[in-house]
N, CA, C and O atoms as CSV, one atom per row, in Angstrom:
chain,resi,resn,atom,element,x,y,z
A,1,MET,N,N,-116.075,96.540,39.910
A,1,MET,CA,C,-116.072,95.997,38.556
A,1,MET,C,C,-116.903,96.672,37.732
A,1,MET,O,O,-116.431,96.907,36.620
A,2,LYS,N,N,-118.051,97.071,37.954
A,2,LYS,CA,C,-119.105,97.695,37.286
A,2,LYS,C,C,-118.420,98.743,36.301
A,2,LYS,O,O,-118.663,98.582,35.105
A,3,ASN,N,N,-117.662,99.707,36.639
A,3,ASN,CA,C,-116.779,100.322,36.099
A,3,ASN,C,C,-115.918,100.140,35.028
A,3,ASN,O,O,-115.857,100.914,34.072
A,4,LEU,N,N,-115.201,99.065,35.173
A,4,LEU,CA,C,-114.449,98.076,34.304
A,4,LEU,C,C,-114.822,97.481,33.407
A,4,LEU,O,O,-114.095,97.305,32.430
A,5,LEU,N,N,-116.269,96.919,33.491
A,5,LEU,CA,C,-117.229,96.335,32.559
A,5,LEU,C,C,-117.614,97.497,31.751
A,5,LEU,O,O,-117.399,97.384,30.544
A,6,THR,N,N,-118.077,98.461,32.117
A,6,THR,CA,C,-118.679,99.359,31.225
A,6,THR,C,C,-117.611,100.501,31.004
A,6,THR,O,O,-118.084,101.612,30.764
A,7,HIS,N,N,-116.541,100.409,31.041
A,7,HIS,CA,C,-115.596,101.472,30.548
A,7,HIS,C,C,-115.570,102.896,31.082
A,7,HIS,O,O,-115.285,103.950,30.513
A,8,THR,N,N,-115.870,102.690,32.075
A,8,THR,CA,C,-115.886,104.126,32.847
A,8,THR,C,C,-115.237,104.345,34.119
A,8,THR,O,O,-115.542,105.185,34.965
A,9,SER,N,N,-114.023,103.229,34.168
A,9,SER,CA,C,-113.187,103.149,35.533
A,9,SER,C,C,-112.317,104.319,35.482
A,9,SER,O,O,-111.794,104.680,36.536
A,10,GLY,N,N,-112.107,104.909,34.492
A,10,GLY,CA,C,-111.336,106.216,34.453
A,10,GLY,C,C,-109.489,106.189,34.225
A,10,GLY,O,O,-108.679,107.115,34.280
A,11,ILE,N,N,-109.296,104.695,33.955
A,11,ILE,CA,C,-107.943,104.331,34.020
A,11,ILE,C,C,-107.464,104.834,32.531
A,11,ILE,O,O,-108.301,104.918,31.632
A,12,ASN,N,N,-105.951,105.198,32.285
A,12,ASN,CA,C,-105.644,105.443,31.202
A,12,ASN,C,C,-105.172,104.210,30.286
A,12,ASN,O,O,-105.072,104.375,29.070
A,13,GLY,N,N,-104.909,103.082,30.830
A,13,GLY,CA,C,-104.835,101.886,30.299
A,13,GLY,C,C,-103.022,102.012,30.115
A,13,GLY,O,O,-102.165,102.841,30.422
A,14,HIS,N,N,-103.061,100.434,29.312
A,14,HIS,CA,C,-101.693,99.830,28.771
A,14,HIS,C,C,-101.387,100.705,27.415
A,14,HIS,O,O,-102.237,100.876,26.541
A,15,ILE,N,N,-100.194,101.180,27.369
A,15,ILE,CA,C,-99.666,101.606,25.954
A,15,ILE,C,C,-99.133,100.477,25.091
A,15,ILE,O,O,-98.034,99.953,25.273
A,16,GLU,N,N,-99.894,100.180,24.247
A,16,GLU,CA,C,-99.493,99.006,23.361
A,16,GLU,C,C,-98.415,99.082,22.658
A,16,GLU,O,O,-97.969,100.083,22.098
A,17,GLY,N,N,-97.888,97.785,22.685
A,17,GLY,CA,C,-96.122,97.580,22.199
A,17,GLY,C,C,-96.633,96.400,21.145
A,17,GLY,O,O,-97.728,95.847,21.040
A,18,ASN,N,N,-95.386,96.241,20.407
A,18,ASN,CA,C,-95.592,94.899,19.649
A,18,ASN,C,C,-95.071,93.773,20.091
A,18,ASN,O,O,-95.112,92.771,19.377
A,19,GLY,N,N,-94.629,93.755,21.052
A,19,GLY,CA,C,-94.096,92.453,21.600
A,19,GLY,C,C,-95.327,91.802,23.034
A,19,GLY,O,O,-96.211,92.337,23.703
A,20,ALA,N,N,-94.829,90.633,22.969
A,20,ALA,CA,C,-95.615,89.991,24.242
A,20,ALA,C,C,-95.324,90.614,25.506
A,20,ALA,O,O,-94.235,91.174,25.635
A,21,ILE,N,N,-96.201,90.592,26.516
A,21,ILE,CA,C,-96.213,90.880,27.907
A,21,ILE,C,C,-96.762,89.910,28.749
A,21,ILE,O,O,-97.666,89.178,28.347
A,22,THR,N,N,-96.305,89.833,29.872
A,22,THR,CA,C,-97.154,89.087,30.622
A,22,THR,C,C,-97.774,89.826,31.448
A,22,THR,O,O,-97.612,90.996,31.793
A,23,PRO,N,N,-98.823,88.681,31.864
A,23,PRO,CA,C,-100.278,89.476,33.091
A,23,PRO,C,C,-99.597,90.521,33.841
A,23,PRO,O,O,-99.781,91.736,33.773
A,24,ASP,N,N,-98.700,89.802,34.638
A,24,ASP,CA,C,-98.136,90.856,35.863
A,24,ASP,C,C,-97.551,91.765,35.320
A,24,ASP,O,O,-97.708,92.787,35.986
A,25,ASP,N,N,-96.710,91.998,34.098
A,25,ASP,CA,C,-96.228,93.052,33.313
A,25,ASP,C,C,-97.680,93.842,33.015
A,25,ASP,O,O,-98.073,94.916,33.470
A,26,LEU,N,N,-98.184,93.124,32.293
A,26,LEU,CA,C,-99.444,94.079,31.831
A,26,LEU,C,C,-100.031,94.883,32.934
A,26,LEU,O,O,-100.273,96.071,32.718
A,27,ILE,N,N,-100.314,94.293,34.234
A,27,ILE,CA,C,-101.138,95.084,35.160
A,27,ILE,C,C,-100.194,96.164,35.752
A,27,ILE,O,O,-100.621,97.310,35.896
A,28,LYS,N,N,-98.955,95.846,36.092
A,28,LYS,CA,C,-97.745,96.863,36.587
A,28,LYS,C,C,-97.836,98.026,35.499
A,28,LYS,O,O,-97.832,99.181,35.926
A,29,ASP,N,N,-97.896,97.864,34.491
A,29,ASP,CA,C,-97.724,99.157,33.404
A,29,ASP,C,C,-99.186,99.905,33.244
A,29,ASP,O,O,-99.343,101.081,32.915
A,30,ILE,N,N,-100.323,98.848,33.586
A,30,ILE,CA,C,-101.807,100.085,33.561
A,30,ILE,C,C,-101.810,100.641,34.799
A,30,ILE,O,O,-102.308,101.754,34.972
A,31,GLU,N,N,-101.289,99.976,35.746
A,31,GLU,CA,C,-101.166,100.977,37.061
A,31,GLU,C,C,-100.123,102.009,37.186
A,31,GLU,O,O,-100.212,103.053,37.832
A,32,LEU,N,N,-99.110,101.587,36.482
A,32,LEU,CA,C,-98.186,103.036,36.183
A,32,LEU,C,C,-98.824,104.030,35.212
A,32,LEU,O,O,-98.657,105.190,35.588
A,33,GLN,N,N,-99.307,103.941,34.405
A,33,GLN,CA,C,-100.267,105.057,33.421
A,33,GLN,C,C,-101.123,105.821,34.166
A,33,GLN,O,O,-101.515,106.916,33.762
A,34,GLY,N,N,-101.544,105.216,35.513
A,34,GLY,CA,C,-102.497,105.695,36.468
A,34,GLY,C,C,-103.936,105.992,35.753
A,34,GLY,O,O,-104.346,105.327,34.802
A,35,ILE,N,N,-104.553,106.940,36.266
A,35,ILE,CA,C,-105.763,107.326,35.994
A,35,ILE,C,C,-105.996,108.660,35.583
A,35,ILE,O,O,-105.495,109.696,36.019
A,36,LYS,N,N,-107.133,108.429,34.352
A,36,LYS,CA,C,-107.219,110.021,33.664
A,36,LYS,C,C,-108.369,110.938,34.115
A,36,LYS,O,O,-108.469,112.135,33.847
A,37,ARG,N,N,-109.228,110.187,34.848
A,37,ARG,CA,C,-110.399,110.800,35.581
A,37,ARG,C,C,-111.059,110.067,36.822
A,37,ARG,O,O,-110.806,108.877,37.010
A,38,GLN,N,N,-111.747,110.638,37.515
A,38,GLN,CA,C,-112.518,109.763,38.366
A,38,GLN,C,C,-113.456,108.726,37.542
A,38,GLN,O,O,-113.902,108.860,36.402
A,39,PRO,N,N,-113.574,107.968,38.186
A,39,PRO,CA,C,-114.881,106.762,37.483
A,39,PRO,C,C,-116.464,107.478,36.998
A,39,PRO,O,O,-117.141,108.372,37.506
A,40,GLY,N,N,-116.605,106.849,36.113
A,40,GLY,CA,C,-118.247,107.597,35.869
A,40,GLY,C,C,-118.286,107.891,34.216
A,40,GLY,O,O,-119.315,107.721,33.561
A,41,VAL,N,N,-117.258,108.267,33.743
A,41,VAL,CA,C,-117.323,108.789,32.144
A,41,VAL,C,C,-116.666,107.467,31.387
A,41,VAL,O,O,-115.778,106.634,31.572
A,42,TRP,N,N,-117.644,107.805,30.452
A,42,TRP,CA,C,-117.444,106.182,29.515
A,42,TRP,C,C,-115.896,106.358,28.540
A,42,TRP,O,O,-115.789,107.388,27.874
A,43,ASP,N,N,-115.015,105.562,28.512
A,43,ASP,CA,C,-113.855,106.163,27.673
A,43,ASP,C,C,-113.317,104.418,27.494
A,43,ASP,O,O,-112.823,103.742,28.396
A,44,TYR,N,N,-113.520,104.077,26.408
A,44,TYR,CA,C,-113.108,102.689,26.008
A,44,TYR,C,C,-111.654,102.712,26.113
A,44,TYR,O,O,-110.960,103.691,25.839
A,45,LYS,N,N,-111.112,101.266,26.639
A,45,LYS,CA,C,-110.167,101.054,26.677
A,45,LYS,C,C,-109.785,99.487,26.892
A,45,LYS,O,O,-110.473,98.987,27.782
A,46,ASP,N,N,-108.922,98.652,26.338
A,46,ASP,CA,C,-109.112,97.389,26.588
A,46,ASP,C,C,-108.224,96.865,27.867
A,46,ASP,O,O,-108.071,95.700,28.232
A,47,SER,N,N,-107.753,97.910,28.368
A,47,SER,CA,C,-107.318,97.464,29.561
A,47,SER,C,C,-108.196,97.026,30.808
A,47,SER,O,O,-107.928,96.224,31.702
A,48,ASN,N,N,-109.606,97.989,30.538
A,48,ASN,CA,C,-110.362,97.112,31.705
A,48,ASN,C,C,-110.825,95.730,31.612
A,48,ASN,O,O,-111.412,95.034,32.441
A,49,TYR,N,N,-110.403,95.468,30.338
A,49,TYR,CA,C,-110.852,94.059,30.424
A,49,TYR,C,C,-109.684,92.908,30.606
A,49,TYR,O,O,-109.916,91.711,30.776
A,50,SER,N,N,-108.398,93.512,30.537
A,50,SER,CA,C,-107.125,92.938,31.073
A,50,SER,C,C,-107.121,93.086,32.725
A,50,SER,O,O,-106.453,92.216,33.282
A,51,VAL,N,N,-107.683,93.931,33.486
A,51,VAL,CA,C,-107.653,94.145,34.969
A,51,VAL,C,C,-108.840,92.954,35.283
A,51,VAL,O,O,-108.640,92.017,36.055
A,52,LEU,N,N,-110.145,93.177,34.516
A,52,LEU,CA,C,-110.791,92.225,34.953
A,52,LEU,C,C,-110.725,90.534,34.947
A,52,LEU,O,O,-111.293,89.659,35.600
A,53,ALA,N,N,-109.578,90.548,33.693
A,53,ALA,CA,C,-109.038,89.191,33.536
A,53,ALA,C,C,-108.168,88.374,34.503
A,53,ALA,O,O,-108.057,87.164,34.697
A,54,TYR,N,N,-107.484,89.655,35.139
A,54,TYR,CA,C,-106.434,89.753,35.946
A,54,TYR,C,C,-107.010,89.121,37.557
A,54,TYR,O,O,-106.601,88.217,38.285
A,55,ILE,N,N,-108.018,89.991,37.643
A,55,ILE,CA,C,-109.072,89.575,39.071
A,55,ILE,C,C,-109.520,88.391,39.047
A,55,ILE,O,O,-109.486,87.681,40.052
A,56,ILE,N,N,-110.017,87.984,37.882
A,56,ILE,CA,C,-110.596,86.622,37.733
A,56,ILE,C,C,-109.431,85.482,38.091
A,56,ILE,O,O,-109.672,84.799,39.086
A,57,ALA,N,N,-108.149,85.203,37.349
A,57,ALA,CA,C,-107.125,84.731,37.994
A,57,ALA,C,C,-107.080,84.660,39.043
A,57,ALA,O,O,-107.256,83.554,39.554
A,58,GLU,N,N,-106.861,85.643,39.744
A,58,GLU,CA,C,-106.037,85.857,41.253
A,58,GLU,C,C,-107.115,85.221,42.198
A,58,GLU,O,O,-106.712,84.517,43.125
A,59,VAL,N,N,-108.747,85.467,41.984
A,59,VAL,CA,C,-109.491,85.131,42.767
A,59,VAL,C,C,-109.838,83.973,42.717
A,59,VAL,O,O,-110.086,83.470,43.812
A,60,SER,N,N,-110.014,83.001,41.371
A,60,SER,CA,C,-110.114,81.780,41.234
A,60,SER,C,C,-109.188,80.782,41.488
A,60,SER,O,O,-109.466,79.625,41.805
A,61,GLY,N,N,-107.803,81.372,41.307
A,61,GLY,CA,C,-106.512,80.670,41.379
A,61,GLY,C,C,-106.341,79.757,40.086
A,61,GLY,O,O,-105.844,78.631,40.121
A,62,GLU,N,N,-106.717,80.256,39.182
A,62,GLU,CA,C,-106.515,79.116,37.708
A,62,GLU,C,C,-106.361,80.530,36.718
A,62,GLU,O,O,-106.998,81.581,36.800
A,63,PRO,N,N,-105.451,80.205,35.916
A,63,PRO,CA,C,-105.254,80.964,34.559
A,63,PRO,C,C,-106.342,81.223,33.662
A,63,PRO,O,O,-107.073,80.464,33.027
A,64,TYR,N,N,-106.285,82.370,33.750
A,64,TYR,CA,C,-107.594,83.020,32.929
A,64,TYR,C,C,-108.047,82.374,31.736
A,64,TYR,O,O,-109.250,82.484,31.497
A,65,GLU,N,N,-107.487,81.860,31.104
A,65,GLU,CA,C,-107.861,81.237,29.981
A,65,GLU,C,C,-108.463,79.842,30.287
A,65,GLU,O,O,-109.240,79.325,29.485
A,66,GLN,N,N,-108.086,79.185,31.525
A,66,GLN,CA,C,-108.318,77.745,31.714
A,66,GLN,C,C,-109.581,77.970,32.462
A,66,GLN,O,O,-110.424,77.075,32.530
A,67,TYR,N,N,-109.752,79.152,33.037
A,67,TYR,CA,C,-111.201,79.263,34.051
A,67,TYR,C,C,-112.031,79.860,32.921
A,67,TYR,O,O,-113.222,79.881,33.231
A,68,ILE,N,N,-111.818,80.278,31.889
A,68,ILE,CA,C,-112.697,80.643,30.795
A,68,ILE,C,C,-113.350,79.556,29.878
A,68,ILE,O,O,-114.412,79.637,29.261
A,69,LYS,N,N,-112.469,78.530,29.938
A,69,LYS,CA,C,-112.587,77.375,29.142
A,69,LYS,C,C,-113.464,76.287,30.007
A,69,LYS,O,O,-114.176,75.380,29.574
A,70,ASN,N,N,-113.130,76.741,31.649
A,70,ASN,CA,C,-114.015,75.616,32.357
A,70,ASN,C,C,-115.264,75.994,32.690
A,70,ASN,O,O,-116.180,75.173,32.748
A,71,HIS,N,N,-115.430,77.313,32.948
A,71,HIS,CA,C,-116.403,78.154,33.466
A,71,HIS,C,C,-117.694,78.694,32.612
A,71,HIS,O,O,-118.840,78.874,33.023
A,72,ILE,N,N,-117.101,78.920,31.157
A,72,ILE,CA,C,-118.067,79.425,30.350
A,72,ILE,C,C,-118.446,78.771,29.143
A,72,ILE,O,O,-119.581,78.531,28.730
A,73,PHE,N,N,-117.169,78.477,28.557
A,73,PHE,CA,C,-117.026,77.425,27.044
A,73,PHE,C,C,-117.511,76.158,27.265
A,73,PHE,O,O,-118.362,75.644,26.539
A,74,LYS,N,N,-116.990,75.592,28.284
A,74,LYS,CA,C,-117.597,73.890,28.266
A,74,LYS,C,C,-118.914,74.210,28.697
A,74,LYS,O,O,-119.765,73.726,27.951
A,75,PRO,N,N,-119.462,75.008,29.861
A,75,PRO,CA,C,-120.778,74.664,30.079
A,75,PRO,C,C,-121.855,75.314,28.803
A,75,PRO,O,O,-122.967,74.831,28.589
A,76,ALA,N,N,-121.436,76.169,28.239
A,76,ALA,CA,C,-122.178,76.973,27.229
A,76,ALA,C,C,-122.173,76.061,25.793
A,76,ALA,O,O,-123.067,76.149,24.952
A,77,GLY,N,N,-121.338,75.432,25.711
A,77,GLY,CA,C,-121.197,74.121,24.682
A,77,GLY,C,C,-120.358,74.724,23.405
A,77,GLY,O,O,-120.250,74.184,22.304
A,78,MET,N,N,-119.826,75.895,23.794
A,78,MET,CA,C,-119.017,76.470,22.909
A,78,MET,C,C,-117.714,76.004,22.567
A,78,MET,O,O,-116.697,76.348,23.170
A,79,THR,N,N,-117.751,75.080,21.426
A,79,THR,CA,C,-116.358,74.113,21.039
A,79,THR,C,C,-115.707,74.787,19.886
A,79,THR,O,O,-114.655,74.259,19.526
A,80,HIS,N,N,-116.114,75.882,19.196
A,80,HIS,CA,C,-115.434,76.513,18.371
A,80,HIS,C,C,-115.027,77.747,18.954
A,80,HIS,O,O,-114.760,78.640,18.150
A,81,ALA,N,N,-114.931,77.974,20.033
A,81,ALA,CA,C,-114.521,78.992,20.886
A,81,ALA,C,C,-113.145,79.013,21.441
A,81,ALA,O,O,-112.788,77.963,21.976
A,82,GLY,N,N,-112.234,80.073,21.421
A,82,GLY,CA,C,-110.764,80.075,21.937
A,82,GLY,C,C,-109.989,81.014,22.223
A,82,GLY,O,O,-110.660,82.040,22.336
A,83,PHE,N,N,-108.693,81.238,22.438
A,83,PHE,CA,C,-107.787,82.096,22.410
A,83,PHE,C,C,-106.857,82.410,21.392
A,83,PHE,O,O,-106.788,81.617,20.452
A,84,TYR,N,N,-106.120,83.417,21.391
A,84,TYR,CA,C,-105.313,83.816,19.921
A,84,TYR,C,C,-104.446,82.439,19.629
A,84,TYR,O,O,-104.513,81.728,18.626
A,85,LYS,N,N,-103.728,82.294,20.635
A,85,LYS,CA,C,-102.702,81.136,20.386
A,85,LYS,C,C,-103.215,79.789,19.743
A,85,LYS,O,O,-102.552,79.086,18.979
A,86,THR,N,N,-104.435,79.555,20.153
A,86,THR,CA,C,-105.012,78.322,19.635
A,86,THR,C,C,-106.127,78.709,18.706
A,86,THR,O,O,-106.048,78.078,17.652
A,87,TYR,N,N,-106.979,79.411,18.747
A,87,TYR,CA,C,-107.726,79.950,17.783
A,87,TYR,C,C,-107.203,80.117,16.508
A,87,TYR,O,O,-107.713,79.633,15.498
A,88,GLU,N,N,-106.059,80.886,16.538
A,88,GLU,CA,C,-105.417,81.003,15.221
A,88,GLU,C,C,-105.595,79.858,14.056
A,88,GLU,O,O,-106.054,80.034,12.928
A,89,LYS,N,N,-105.157,78.760,14.576
A,89,LYS,CA,C,-105.166,77.634,13.871
A,89,LYS,C,C,-106.098,76.885,13.674
A,89,LYS,O,O,-105.886,75.749,13.252
A,90,ARG,N,N,-107.476,77.381,13.956
A,90,ARG,CA,C,-108.923,76.902,13.143
A,90,ARG,C,C,-108.816,77.821,12.199
A,90,ARG,O,O,-108.108,78.827,12.164
A,91,PRO,N,N,-109.973,77.176,11.038
A,91,PRO,CA,C,-110.496,77.347,10.004
A,91,PRO,C,C,-111.091,78.848,10.350
A,91,PRO,O,O,-111.546,79.032,11.479
A,92,TYR,N,N,-111.090,79.815,9.481
A,92,TYR,CA,C,-112.210,80.739,9.665
A,92,TYR,C,C,-111.966,81.385,11.068
A,92,TYR,O,O,-112.975,81.348,11.773
A,93,PRO,N,N,-110.787,82.014,11.691
A,93,PRO,CA,C,-110.805,82.748,12.880
A,93,PRO,C,C,-111.063,84.182,12.844
A,93,PRO,O,O,-110.852,84.930,11.890
A,94,ALA,N,N,-111.559,84.497,14.025
A,94,ALA,CA,C,-111.833,86.513,13.750
A,94,ALA,C,C,-110.820,86.740,13.866
A,94,ALA,O,O,-109.955,86.162,14.523
A,95,VAL,N,N,-110.774,87.647,13.223
A,95,VAL,CA,C,-109.395,88.833,13.342
A,95,VAL,C,C,-109.672,90.210,13.923
A,95,VAL,O,O,-110.864,90.508,13.998
A,96,GLY,N,N,-108.849,91.038,14.317
A,96,GLY,CA,C,-108.920,92.417,14.779
A,96,GLY,C,C,-108.672,93.393,13.653
A,96,GLY,O,O,-108.004,93.111,12.658
A,97,TYR,N,N,-109.232,94.515,13.866
A,97,TYR,CA,C,-109.210,95.510,12.758
A,97,TYR,C,C,-108.890,97.003,13.379
A,97,TYR,O,O,-108.847,97.075,14.607
A,98,LYS,N,N,-108.680,98.112,12.667
A,98,LYS,CA,C,-108.174,99.151,13.542
A,98,LYS,C,C,-108.632,100.113,12.423
A,98,LYS,O,O,-108.232,99.747,11.317
A,99,MET,N,N,-109.390,101.284,12.418
A,99,MET,CA,C,-110.082,102.140,11.674
A,99,MET,C,C,-108.832,103.224,11.193
A,99,MET,O,O,-108.305,103.950,12.036
A,100,GLU,N,N,-108.475,103.250,9.954
A,100,GLU,CA,C,-107.321,104.338,9.458
A,100,GLU,C,C,-108.292,105.390,8.914
A,100,GLU,O,O,-109.017,105.199,7.938
A,101,GLY,N,N,-108.244,106.462,9.598
A,101,GLY,CA,C,-108.560,107.647,8.788
A,101,GLY,C,C,-110.016,108.081,8.846
A,101,GLY,O,O,-110.594,109.006,9.416
A,102,SER,N,N,-110.416,107.055,8.030
A,102,SER,CA,C,-112.268,107.418,8.075
A,102,SER,C,C,-112.911,106.333,8.433
A,102,SER,O,O,-112.177,105.384,8.711
A,103,LYS,N,N,-114.303,106.121,8.536
A,103,LYS,CA,C,-115.226,104.918,9.033
A,103,LYS,C,C,-114.979,103.807,7.976
A,103,LYS,O,O,-115.036,102.613,8.270
A,104,ASN,N,N,-114.643,104.365,6.465
A,104,ASN,CA,C,-114.511,103.392,5.590
A,104,ASN,C,C,-113.452,102.826,5.397
A,104,ASN,O,O,-113.609,102.014,4.486
A,105,SER,N,N,-112.134,102.823,5.892
A,105,SER,CA,C,-111.030,102.609,5.499
A,105,SER,C,C,-110.503,102.030,7.173
A,105,SER,O,O,-110.385,102.800,8.127
A,106,TYR,N,N,-110.179,100.199,7.252
A,106,TYR,CA,C,-109.781,99.502,8.206
A,106,TYR,C,C,-108.558,98.855,7.617
A,106,TYR,O,O,-108.399,98.541,6.437
A,107,THR,N,N,-107.854,98.727,8.454
A,107,THR,CA,C,-106.440,97.663,8.573
A,107,THR,C,C,-106.933,96.241,9.259
A,107,THR,O,O,-107.199,96.269,10.460
A,108,VAL,N,N,-107.062,94.994,8.529
A,108,VAL,CA,C,-107.375,93.832,9.246
A,108,VAL,C,C,-105.896,93.365,9.746
A,108,VAL,O,O,-104.905,93.537,9.036
A,109,TYR,N,N,-105.841,92.807,10.931
A,109,TYR,CA,C,-104.877,92.218,11.598
A,109,TYR,C,C,-105.122,90.646,11.234
A,109,TYR,O,O,-106.240,90.150,11.380
A,110,THR,N,N,-104.061,89.924,10.771
A,110,THR,CA,C,-104.155,88.593,10.868
A,110,THR,C,C,-103.164,87.872,11.364
A,110,THR,O,O,-103.271,86.649,11.444
C-alpha cells in the first residue's frame, strides 16, 4: 500500500484513452501493462490511486465513491466535495490540466 500511495510501486500504469472504462477493466489493463521496475523509485502514475480505490471497494464491499462519501466526506463535513459525474454540476468545480511543452503552457480540461 505504501508504494501505491507514494508512487513508488513500479507499475507501468494504465494507458489513457478517451472512452469510459469500468473499474474491473481498468485493473485488468494495469495488470496487463506489467511493471516497469521493482518498487522503490518514485514515478507518478494515476494508476497507483486506481489500484488503491479498487482495493478499498473490494475490502469494504462498498463502491469506492460511496465508501469515500460515507467514511471521509460526511465525517469531515465536506459538503462541497464530490466525484466527476456529480461534482461537474456544481458551481466552480475543480478542473484538470495538462502541461503543454513548457512550464508556462497548460491545457485545461473542463
